[in-house]
C-alpha positions as CSV (number, residue, x, y, z in Angstrom):
1,M,-33.5,-12.5,52.4
2,V,-33.3,-12.4,48.6
3,P,-36.8,-11.5,47.3
4,D,-38.6,-13.9,45.1
5,G,-39.7,-13.2,41.5
6,A,-43.2,-11.9,40.8
7,A,-45.8,-14.2,42.3
8,G,-46.9,-16.9,39.8
9,S,-44.3,-16.1,37.2
10,G,-42.3,-19.3,37.8
11,L,-39.0,-17.4,37.7
12,G,-38.1,-18.3,41.2
13,A,-35.7,-16.5,43.6
14,K,-33.6,-13.6,42.6
15,G,-29.9,-13.4,43.3
16,V,-28.5,-16.6,41.7
17,I,-26.7,-16.1,38.4
18,V,-28.2,-18.6,35.9
19,A,-26.4,-17.4,32.7
20,D,-23.2,-15.9,31.4
21,G,-24.2,-15.4,27.8
22,F,-27.2,-14.8,25.5
23,S,-28.1,-15.1,21.9
24,R,-30.9,-13.6,19.8
25,V,-33.4,-16.3,18.8
26,A,-36.5,-14.7,17.3
27,C,-38.6,-11.7,16.4
28,E,-42.2,-12.7,17.4
29,N,-45.5,-11.7,18.8
30,D,-45.0,-13.1,22.2
31,I,-48.4,-13.9,23.5
32,A,-47.3,-15.6,26.8
33,P,-49.4,-14.1,29.6
34,A,-48.0,-11.1,31.4
35,S,-48.3,-13.0,34.7
36,Q,-45.4,-15.2,33.4
37,R,-43.1,-12.3,33.0
38,I,-41.1,-10.0,35.2
39,S,-40.8,-6.4,34.0
40,F,-37.5,-4.6,34.2
41,K,-39.3,-1.3,34.7
42,E,-41.2,-2.6,37.7
43,H,-38.6,-4.7,39.4
44,A,-35.1,-3.3,38.5
45,C,-35.0,-0.9,41.5
46,G,-36.2,-3.3,44.1
47,E,-39.1,-3.1,46.4
48,K,-40.9,0.2,47.1
49,L,-38.7,2.1,44.6
50,N,-40.0,3.3,41.3
51,T,-36.9,4.8,39.9
52,C,-33.1,4.3,40.3
53,R,-30.0,4.7,38.2
54,L,-30.8,1.5,36.3
55,T,-34.1,2.9,35.0
56,E,-32.4,6.1,33.9
57,M,-30.0,4.1,31.6
58,G,-30.9,3.6,28.0
59,M,-32.1,0.0,27.4
60,T,-29.8,-2.5,25.6
61,P,-29.9,-6.3,25.3
62,R,-27.0,-6.4,27.7
63,L,-28.8,-4.4,30.4
64,C,-31.9,-6.6,30.0
65,F,-29.8,-9.7,30.2
66,D,-27.9,-8.5,33.4
67,F,-31.3,-8.0,35.0
68,C,-33.0,-11.2,33.9
69,R,-30.2,-13.7,34.6
70,Q,-30.5,-13.1,38.3
71,Y,-33.7,-15.2,38.4
72,E,-33.0,-18.9,39.0
73,N,-35.6,-20.2,36.5
74,A,-35.2,-17.6,33.8
75,K,-34.5,-18.9,30.3
76,F,-35.5,-16.1,28.0
77,F,-35.8,-12.3,27.9
78,G,-37.6,-10.1,25.5
79,L,-37.4,-6.5,24.4
80,I,-40.2,-4.4,22.9
81,H,-41.0,-0.8,21.9
82,G,-37.2,-0.1,21.9
83,R,-37.1,0.3,25.7
84,D,-39.2,-2.3,27.6
85,C,-37.5,-5.4,28.9
86,Y,-39.0,-8.5,30.5
87,C,-37.9,-11.9,31.7
88,S,-39.6,-15.2,31.3
89,V,-39.4,-19.0,31.7
90,Y,-40.7,-19.4,28.1
91,Y,-42.2,-17.4,25.3
92,H,-45.3,-18.2,23.2
93,A,-44.8,-17.1,19.5
94,A,-47.9,-16.3,17.5
95,T,-47.9,-16.3,13.7
96,T,-49.9,-13.1,13.3
97,G,-48.5,-9.9,11.8
98,G,-47.3,-6.9,13.7
99,G,-44.4,-5.6,11.6
100,D,-40.7,-6.2,12.3
101,C,-38.4,-5.8,15.1
102,N,-37.2,-2.4,13.8
103,A,-37.2,-0.3,17.0
104,H,-33.7,0.9,17.8
105,C,-32.7,0.4,21.4
106,E,-32.7,3.5,23.5
107,G,-29.2,2.8,24.8
108,D,-27.7,1.6,21.5
109,D,-29.1,2.6,18.2
110,K,-27.1,-0.1,16.5
111,E,-29.2,-2.8,18.2
112,M,-32.9,-3.5,17.7
113,C,-35.1,-3.8,20.8
114,G,-38.3,-5.3,19.3
115,G,-40.9,-3.3,17.4
116,M,-44.3,-1.8,18.2
117,E,-45.9,-5.2,18.6
118,K,-43.2,-7.8,18.2
119,S,-40.5,-8.7,20.7
120,S,-36.8,-9.3,20.1
121,L,-36.4,-12.6,22.0
122,F,-33.2,-13.8,23.5
123,E,-32.2,-17.1,25.0
124,M,-29.9,-17.1,28.0
125,H,-27.3,-19.8,28.6
126,M,-24.5,-20.9,30.9
127,C,-21.5,-21.9,28.8
128,A,-18.6,-20.3,30.6
129,D,-18.6,-17.3,28.3
130,S,-17.4,-15.0,31.0
131,A,-14.5,-17.3,31.9
132,S,-13.5,-17.9,28.2
133,E,-13.7,-14.2,27.4
134,A,-11.6,-13.5,30.5
135,Q,-9.0,-16.0,29.5
136,H,-8.8,-14.5,26.0
137,A,-8.3,-11.1,27.6
138,L,-5.5,-12.6,29.8
139,D,-3.9,-14.1,26.7
140,M,-4.0,-10.7,25.0
141,S,-2.4,-9.2,28.1
142,D,0.4,-11.8,28.1
143,K,1.3,-11.1,24.5
144,A,1.1,-7.3,24.9
145,V,3.3,-7.3,28.0
146,A,5.9,-9.5,26.4
147,A,6.0,-7.4,23.2
148,S,6.2,-4.2,25.3
149,K,9.1,-5.4,27.5
150,A,11.0,-6.7,24.5
151,I,10.8,-3.4,22.5
152,V,11.5,-1.3,25.6
153,E,14.6,-3.4,26.2
154,V,15.7,-2.9,22.6
155,G,15.1,0.9,22.9
156,A,16.9,1.1,26.3
157,A,20.0,-0.6,24.8
158,T,20.0,1.8,21.8
159,T,19.4,4.8,24.1
160,D,22.4,3.9,26.3
161,K,24.7,3.5,23.4
162,L,23.6,6.7,21.7
163,L,24.2,8.7,24.9
164,N,27.6,7.1,25.3
165,L,28.5,8.0,21.7
166,A,27.2,11.5,22.2
167,K,29.3,11.9,25.4
168,S,32.5,10.6,23.8
169,W,32.1,12.8,20.6
170,S,34.6,15.5,21.6
171,L,36.5,16.7,18.6
172,G,37.1,20.2,19.9
173,V,36.1,21.9,16.7
174,C,32.8,23.5,17.6
175,S,34.2,27.0,17.3
176,V,35.0,26.5,13.6
177,K,32.1,28.0,11.6
178,P,30.2,26.6,9.8
179,E,32.0,23.3,9.3
180,G,32.8,22.7,13.0
181,E,29.3,23.5,14.1
182,R,27.9,20.9,11.7
183,V,30.2,18.2,13.0
184,C,29.5,19.1,16.6
185,A,25.8,19.0,16.1
186,L,26.0,15.2,15.8
187,S,26.3,15.0,19.6
188,T,23.1,16.9,20.1
189,Q,21.4,14.9,17.4
190,W,22.3,11.6,19.1
191,T,21.1,12.9,22.4
192,N,17.8,14.1,21.0
193,T,17.3,10.7,19.3
194,A,18.0,8.9,22.6
195,N,15.5,11.1,24.4
196,E,12.9,10.4,21.8
197,I,13.3,6.7,22.2
198,R,13.3,7.0,25.9
199,S,10.0,9.0,25.8
200,R,8.3,6.3,23.7
201,G,9.7,3.7,26.0
202,S,8.3,5.5,29.1
203,E,4.8,5.6,27.4
204,A,4.9,1.9,26.7
205,T,6.1,1.1,30.2
206,H,3.4,3.2,31.8
207,A,0.7,1.5,29.6
208,T,2.2,-1.9,30.5
209,D,2.1,-1.1,34.3
210,V,-1.6,-0.2,34.0
211,L,-2.3,-3.4,32.1
212,E,-0.5,-5.6,34.6
213,K,-2.5,-4.1,37.5
214,K,-5.8,-4.7,35.7
215,T,-4.6,-8.2,34.7
216,A,-3.8,-9.0,38.3
217,S,-7.3,-7.9,39.4
218,L,-8.9,-10.0,36.7
219,K,-6.9,-13.1,37.7
220,D,-8.1,-12.6,41.3
221,A,-11.7,-12.3,40.1
222,Q,-11.3,-15.3,37.8
223,A,-9.9,-17.4,40.7
224,V,-13.1,-16.6,42.8
225,L,-15.3,-17.7,39.9
226,E,-13.3,-20.9,39.3
227,K,-13.7,-21.7,43.0
228,D,-17.4,-21.1,43.0
229,P,-19.0,-21.4,39.5
230,K,-22.3,-20.1,40.9
231,A,-20.7,-16.9,42.1
232,H,-21.7,-13.6,40.4
233,P,-19.3,-13.1,37.5
234,K,-19.8,-9.3,37.6
235,D,-16.2,-8.5,38.6
236,V,-14.9,-10.8,35.8
237,E,-17.2,-9.2,33.3
238,V,-16.3,-5.7,34.3
239,L,-12.6,-6.3,34.3
240,T,-12.4,-8.3,31.1
241,P,-13.1,-5.4,28.7
242,E,-10.9,-3.2,30.8
243,V,-8.0,-5.7,30.3
244,R,-8.7,-5.9,26.6
245,K,-8.7,-2.2,26.3
246,A,-5.5,-1.8,28.3
247,A,-3.9,-4.6,26.2
248,A,-4.9,-2.8,23.0
249,E,-3.3,0.4,24.3
250,V,-0.1,-1.4,25.1
251,H,-0.1,-2.9,21.6
252,G,-0.6,0.6,20.2
253,A,2.4,2.0,22.3
254,V,4.5,-1.0,21.1
255,E,3.7,-0.3,17.4
256,V,4.6,3.4,17.9
257,M,7.9,2.5,19.5
258,K,8.6,-0.1,16.8
259,T,8.0,2.5,14.1
260,N,10.2,4.9,16.0
261,V,13.1,2.5,16.5
262,G,12.6,1.1,13.0
263,H,13.0,4.6,11.5
264,I,16.1,5.3,13.6
265,N,17.6,1.9,12.6
266,G,16.9,2.7,9.0
267,P,19.6,1.4,6.6
268,A,22.0,0.5,9.3
269,L,20.3,-2.9,9.6
270,G,19.4,-3.1,5.9
271,E,21.0,-5.0,3.0
272,P,24.5,-3.8,2.2
273,L,25.4,-2.4,-1.1
274,K,26.9,-5.1,-3.3
275,S,29.0,-2.7,-5.4
276,F,30.4,-0.5,-2.6
277,D,33.3,0.6,-4.7
278,V,31.3,3.5,-6.1
279,F,31.9,5.1,-2.7
280,K,35.4,6.2,-1.7
281,P,36.6,6.9,1.9
282,L,37.9,10.5,2.1
283,G,41.0,11.4,4.1
284,D,44.4,9.8,4.5
285,V,43.0,6.4,5.5
286,K,46.3,4.5,4.7
287,N,48.0,6.5,7.4
288,N,45.3,6.0,9.9
289,W,43.4,9.3,9.5
290,Y,39.7,9.1,9.4
291,A,37.5,11.8,7.9
292,V,34.4,13.5,9.2
293,C,32.8,15.4,6.3
294,A,31.4,18.9,7.1
295,L,28.8,19.0,4.4
296,V,25.2,20.0,5.0
297,P,23.2,17.0,6.1
298,V,20.1,15.6,4.3
299,P,17.2,16.5,6.6
300,G,15.8,13.6,8.6
301,E,18.3,11.1,7.2
302,S,20.4,10.2,10.2
303,Y,20.3,6.6,11.5
304,A,21.5,4.5,14.4
305,A,21.1,0.7,15.0
306,D,22.2,-1.5,17.8
307,N,23.5,-5.0,17.1
308,A,24.5,-4.0,13.6
309,K,27.5,-5.2,11.7
310,D,30.5,-2.9,11.4
311,D,29.8,-2.3,7.7
312,P,29.1,1.1,6.1
313,A,27.9,-0.6,2.9
314,A,24.3,-0.7,4.3
315,C,24.4,3.1,4.7
316,A,25.7,3.4,1.2
317,T,22.5,1.7,-0.1
318,R,20.4,4.4,1.5
319,C,22.6,7.2,0.1
320,L,22.1,5.7,-3.4
321,Q,18.3,5.7,-2.8
322,L,18.5,9.4,-2.1
323,S,20.7,10.2,-5.2
324,S,18.1,12.5,-6.8
325,G,16.2,15.7,-5.9
326,T,17.2,19.0,-4.5
327,E,18.6,17.4,-1.3
328,A,20.3,14.4,-2.9
329,C,22.8,12.4,-1.0
330,A,26.4,12.9,-2.1
331,A,28.2,11.3,0.8
332,F,27.7,10.0,4.3
333,N,29.5,10.0,7.7
334,Y,29.7,6.7,9.5
335,Q,30.6,5.7,13.1
336,F,30.7,2.3,14.9
337,K,30.9,2.1,18.7
338,D,30.0,-0.8,21.0
339,G,27.9,-2.5,18.5
340,L,26.0,0.7,17.5
341,A,26.3,1.7,13.8
342,T,25.4,5.3,13.0
343,C,25.4,7.1,9.7
344,Q,24.3,10.6,8.5
345,M,23.4,11.3,4.9
346,L,25.0,14.4,3.4
347,T,24.1,16.7,0.5
348,A,26.5,18.4,-1.9
349,D,26.0,21.7,-0.1
350,G,29.0,23.0,1.9
351,V,31.7,22.5,-0.7
352,V,34.5,25.1,-0.2
353,E,36.8,26.9,-2.6
354,P,40.2,27.1,-0.9
355,E,42.4,30.0,-1.9
356,D,45.4,27.7,-2.2
357,A,43.8,25.3,-4.6
358,I,42.5,25.4,-8.1
359,N,39.5,23.1,-7.6
360,A,36.7,23.2,-5.1
361,A,37.0,20.8,-2.2
362,V,35.0,18.7,0.3
363,P,35.6,20.1,3.8
364,I,36.7,17.4,6.3
365,F,38.1,17.1,9.7
366,E,40.7,14.4,9.9
367,V,40.7,12.3,13.1
368,S,43.8,10.4,14.1
369,K,43.6,6.7,15.1
370,T,44.7,7.6,18.6
371,K,41.9,10.1,19.0
372,R,39.4,7.7,17.5
373,D,40.4,5.0,19.9
374,A,40.3,7.4,22.8
375,M,36.6,8.1,22.0
376,G,36.0,4.3,22.0
377,I,35.0,4.3,18.4
378,S,35.9,1.1,16.5
379,S,35.6,2.6,13.0
380,M,34.6,5.8,11.3
381,G,34.8,7.6,8.1
382,C,33.2,9.7,5.4
383,Y,32.3,8.0,2.2
384,A,31.6,10.0,-1.0
385,H,30.0,8.9,-4.2
386,G,32.4,8.9,-7.1
387,R,29.8,10.8,-9.2
388,F,29.8,13.6,-6.7
389,T,33.6,14.0,-6.4
390,A,34.4,13.4,-10.1
391,G,31.4,15.0,-11.7
392,H,30.9,18.1,-9.7
393,P,29.9,21.3,-11.8
394,K,33.1,23.0,-10.5
395,G,35.3,20.2,-11.7
396,P,36.7,17.2,-9.8
397,L,36.6,17.9,-6.1
398,G,39.6,17.9,-3.9
399,I,39.8,17.5,-0.1
400,K,40.2,20.5,2.3
401,V,41.3,19.4,5.7
402,I,39.8,22.1,8.0
403,R,41.6,20.7,11.0
404,E,43.5,17.6,12.2
405,V,42.0,16.2,15.4
406,T,44.4,14.4,17.7
407,V,44.5,13.5,21.4
């Protein structure tokens, strides 16, 4: 049998939830008789028990509310001395002094739990707060899950294409030092980029799995509450903040992945350079030879974007943006394969001085159309800024073909 409230208090039986929300209504000297109240300290642990885990917890308005809302006739609860909680059918406010409600709650110093004489008074109400808060959490979950699955899908597509490009990038020049090593390093770079995206995707997927499990539990608890509005909403109230927290964690993982993918996409999805003629493709393009420049790369300026146009002009825009400083962009390599556009910004470092030429030269590997097609690459090339090739301190730069790459 569910025990009744304190004799004569009018609070009735304990065990029926009468409220799912509360609001602060006053700070008053409550002179309602003690017989009309039920004290948390005396009744929280049940009959014949003076202490339990509840009484060891620091007092907060929420803790007092959870205790008082179990009495069928309870309408109000009060907090006094920063720690003492009581429930009542009514309160009787006196207009005498007694200071303010300036006693911080033992369990939350951001809240006030009455004063030395006055009580912080709260009204309890039933207005489907638990249900509406749960629904808001479920809406947050739906949006977080959708955002996560969308960005993970984008990341997976980019990862697959980067790995395919890395696997097909077989020019057979890795033994040529240092130029061949720089060109071969692109394969490792693409693989590392793919692994980074995959790692961020795994984190987002794990957070989403956790969220979906908590969401399913909340939906089950919500269904019970909808079937019986008088049922205890404890499960809903416990799971609601858990779902909100899990949804926030998913949103955080999504933003991290968006930033990661956005940085990798870089200029490959940006606005193309309108006056692209300031960049010239190197190599014997007219006879279907495509250059890969072996200059020293600009650190951190390698990009890849899925669903991009086959147009190196967008990468040229980024190169122009990096046209000053100690690691200024002088040229860039470009590849396009299966809808994936990739480009790598290059510095002026690495220029060679061939013994058989008067002027210094840009070292390149020339790839035949047959070899390019065999690697499944739709288009590729190295594009150098005219200011770099024409205005170099060592005079106009020529081209030094390190090796021709054929099938």
